[in-house]
N, C-alpha and C positions, 0 to 999 in steps of 0.2 A: 257502704255495702250496696251492691247493685243487684236488683231483682230482674229476672228475665220476664218476657211478656206473660208466660203462663202463671208465674208467681204474682205478677202485677194484677192479672185478671182475677186470680183467686182472692187476693186481698180486696179488690174492688167489689166483688160479689159479697164478701163478708162485711164490707163497709155499708153496702146497700141494705143487707139484712139487719145490721146494727141500727141504721137509721129508721127502718120500718119498725123495729122493736121499740126504740126510744119514743117514736111518734105515737105508738099505741099505748105505751105505759105512762108517758108524761103529757098531761092535758095541755100544757102551754104550747108545745110543739104542734099538737093536733088542732087545737082551737084557733091558733094563729097561722095555720097553713104553711108552716116551715117545711120546705121540700125535704123529702127523706134523704136524698143524696147530700144535701147541705148539712143536715143533722149528723149523719154518719161521717161525711167527709171532713167536716170541721173538727169533730172529735178525734178522728184518726190523725189529722195534721197536728193537733195539739199534743197527742200522745207521742208522735214521732218527733215533735219539737222538744218535748221533755227528755226523750231519749238522747237527742242531740246535745241538749244542755248538760245532761249528767255525764254522758260517756264520750261525747264528741263524735259519735257515729252518725253519719248522715246516710239515710236510706235513699237510694236513687232508683227510680222506676223506669221501666221500658214503656215508653208512651207512643211508640211509632204507630200502633194500631188505633190509638185513641181518636185521632182525627178522622179515621175511616168511620167510626161510630157516629161522629157528628154529621158526616156526609150522608150516611144512611138515614139519620133522623130528619134532616132537612129535605131529603128526597121524599120521605113519607108525608111531610107537611105539604110539599108540592103536589103529591098524588091525591091529597085530600081537598085540594082547592079547585072548586068549580068557578068558571068565569062569572057566573051569576053572583057568587059570593064576593069575588074580587071587585065587581062593579059596585056592589053594595058598600064595600069597604073603601071605595075611592076617595070620598071626602074625608073619612077618618085618616087615611094614609097621608093626605096633604096636610091636615090639621096637625097630626102628630109630628110630622117631619118639620113643619114650621116651628112648633113648640120646642122640639129637640134642638133645632139650630139656635133658637133664642137662648136656651139653657146652656149651650156651649159657651156663649159669652158670659153668662152668669157664673159658670164654673171658673173660667179663666180670671174674671175680675175678682172673684172671691179669693182665689189663690194668690193673685198679685197683691190684693189689698192686705191680706193677712201677713204676707211676707214683708211688706213695707212697714206694717205696724210693729213687727218684731225685729226690725233692722236686718232683714235678710234680703238676698237678691231677688228682684222681681222675676228674673228668669227661673229661679228655684220655685217661686210661686206658680209660674206657668206649668212647671212639671207636675204640680199637685192639682192642676185643673183638668181640662178636657183631654190632655195627652194621656194621663194615667187612668182617669176615671171613665169618661165616655170612650176613650180609645182602648183602654185595657193594656194587657201585657205586650201584645204584638206591636201596638203603636208606640208604647214606651221604649221597647227595644229598638225600634226603627229610629226614634228621635234622640235617644240618649247620646249617641256620638256627636250630634250637633251641639248639644249643650256642654259636653265635655271639651270638645275641641275649639269651639268658637266663643263660648261664654265662660270657660274655665271653671266649670262646676265638676270637679273630679269624680264625685260620687253620684253623678246624675243618674246612672243606671240603678244604683241601689235605692235612691230616693224614689224614683219612678216606680220601680218594682214593688217597693214597700207600700206606696200609695195605691197601686193597682190591686195588690193583694188585699189590703184593707177594704177597698171599695168592693171587690168581688165578694168577700165574706158578708159585708153588711148589705150589699145589694140583694143577696139571697135571703137575708134575715128580715128586711123591712117590707118587701113586696106583699107577702101574705097578710101581715097585720094591717097594711094600708087597705087592701081589698076587703078584708074582714070588716074593718071600720066603715067603709063606704057602703058595702052591701047591707049591713045591719042598720046603719043610720038612715038610709034611704029606702029600706025594705025592697031591695031589688031582686028580681027573679029572671031566669033565662027566658028567652022569647017563647020557647015551647019545651015541654017536658018530654016530647016524643021526637026530638031532633035526632038525626042519624048519628051513629057512633063516629067519633073522630078522635083526634089527638087530645089527651087529657080527659078521658071519660071518667065518670064516677067509679069508685072501687066496686060498689055493689052492682054495677051494670054489667060486669063481666061474668057473673055467676052462671047465667043460663044461656050464654051465647055459644054459637057453634064455631069451633076452631078445629080444623081437620088437617091431615097431612096434605090433601089436595089444595086446600085454601092457603096453607103456608107455602107450598111450592109455587103457586101462582103469584103470591105476594113477593116472594124472593126473586122470581123471574122478572116481574115488572120493575121492582126496585133496582135490580142489576141492569136492566135495560135502560132505565132512566139515568143511572149513574154513568153508564157507558156513553150515552148521548151527552151528558153533562161534561164528561172529559173532552169529547170532541168539540163541544161548544166553547169550553174554556180555552182550548188550543186556538180556536178560530179567533176568539176575542183577543187573546194575547198576540196573535199575528198582526193585528191592526193597531197595536200599541197600547191596549188597555189591559189592566191586570185586575182580575176579580178573584176572590177566594173560591176555591173549588166547590164549597157547599152552596154558594150562590147560584152557580150555573146548574148544579144538580137540582136545586129548588125550582129554577125556571124550567128545566127539562121535565120534571115531574108535573108541573102545571100544564105544559104543552101536551104531554102524552095523555093526561087524564081528561083533557078537553077535546081531544081529537080521535084517539083510537076507539073508545067506546061508541062514538058516533058513526064511525066507518064500519067497524065490526061489531054489530049490535048483539051478537050471540056470545061474545067473549065474556068470561067471568073476570070482570075488572075489580081490583081490591078496594077502590075508593069507598069510604064510609063503612068498612067492615071491621069486626073485632080483631081479625088477624092483623090487619095493617096497624091498628091501634096498639096491639101487643108488641109488634116489632118496633114501633115508634117509641113507646115507653121504655122498652128494654134498652134500646140503643142510647137514648138520652140519659137514662139512669146510670148506665155504666160509664158513659162519657163524663158526666158530672162527678161521679164517685172518683174516677181516676184523676180528674183535674183538681178536685178539692183536697184529696188525701195527699197529693204531691206538693201542696203549697208549703213554702218554707216560711212558716209564721215567725220563726226566730228573727227574720229580717226586720220585723216590726219593733223589736226590743230597742234597737239603736235609733229609732225615730226621735228627732229633737222635738222639744216642746212646740215650736212654731208649726211643725208639720201636724202634730196631734191637734193643735188648735184649728188649723185649716180643714182637716178632715172632719172634725166634729161639725164645723160650720157647713161643710159640703153636704153632710148627711141631713142636717137640719133644713137647709134650703131645698134639698131634694124632696123631703117629706112634704114641706109646705107647698112647693110648686106642684107636686103630683096631686095633692088633695084639692087645692084651691084654684088651680089653673088647668092642669091637664084633664082631670076628671070632668070639670064643668064644661070646658070647650069641646070635649069629645061627646057631650050630649047627656051626661048624668044617667046613663042607662047601665044595665048589668054588664054589657060588653065593654062599656067605658071603664067600669071598675076593674075588669080583668085586664084591659089594655093598660090601665094606670099601674097595676101591680107589675106588669111586664116592663113598663117604662122606667119605674123606679129601679128595677134590677139592671136594665140596660144602661141607664145614665151613670150608675155607680160601678157596675161590673162589666158584663158582656152579654151578647145575645143569648148564649146558653143559660145564663142566670135569669134573664127575662123569661125564657121559655119555661124554666123550672118553676118560677113563681106562678106563671099562668097555669101550668099543669097542676100544681098543688091546689090552686083556687078552683079550677074547673072540675077536678076530681071530687071536690066536696060539694060545690054548689050547682054545677051543670055546665054544659058545653058552651063554647063561644068560638064559632068558626072564624069570624072576622079577626079576632085578636091574634090568632096563630098565623095569619097572613100579614096583617098590617105591621105588627111589631117586628117580626124577623126581617121584613123588607126594609124598614127604616133602619134597623140596627145592623143588618148584614152588608148593606151597600151604601145607601144614600148618606147616612150620617158619617161614614168614614171619609167619603169624598169631601163633604162640607167641613168636617173637622180639620182635614189637612189644609184647606184654604184658610180657615180661621186661624189656625196656629201660625201659618206663614204671615198672616196679617198682623197678629200680635207681636211676632218677632220683629217685623219691620217697624212697628210703632214703638217698641221698646228700644230699638237700635242696637 
């Protein structure tokens, strides 16, 4: 059964409302900062999976507009980024990138080790490592033909997609509890309670803010301008032989505009650090995640063999331990370190949007973190993908 975009959008909004309702009614979701789209989206995918198991009916969604929501979200992140914040986040960016690269090796060695312990192909173990987890569904789809054609793993795509799906779900589930544990254990607080409004504001901070038709029009105009510039930048980058996701160039465009235009045209009403921009940001991210998670085909996990279940449990365990005892400590053991650690946990098991969802849930409850929403997306959206591709190639050469 195929749903058109309007029907998909209606269901996504209902999924978001369901997640909000469940998070209000069930203390576990609220206390451990489970993102509302994750709560509603996973429930929806479970229901749709049950329908498929009973009736054989597979619901297919129209997701063409979903990626546009992701572009809008990252544009708002870029528009919220002042160069002063980026400079402050410079060392954290380097540290997190180095740690993320190290953990790519940990993921691959874990997958290969578990595969060898259960008499499975080492290449199958590699599929359950950084390809499907840190790489996500896109990287899995890109690499699956190599494993099918060159290494004779006929169900490489199914294995990779199942692992990526598993990681995406649990990446969204563990980030909030990790941050909750770190913040409570170390009694962490945001640097200032009067920090300007940004992505992931607290729920109660939106009650007395001013959002008007004029402010919304300005925000939409600036967002559209940044996206248009991002499209041109993407074409320019592609023309010189590089290929970047569209949302990365939109992010860079937002950063460029927000650090130049207000300095040149000082009288302009720029939307950086306004409730309106935060509203657009949260709305676009929420709908993107709801669409992504409700469309997960969780029934693909049913056919996972015991070796894959073993390796995925180990991957989650190592992610939690590495996040708490290595990432948090080396990032400085501050409040922003805890927020970035929650994002890293989502990033290394799921994808950049999962990381953003984790950090959004945490900052809505405990307070803003400007640095986290710049550092983690930059690591996850570009740098880690490039490093992951090189490391995967290296492992394939080593395995022969």
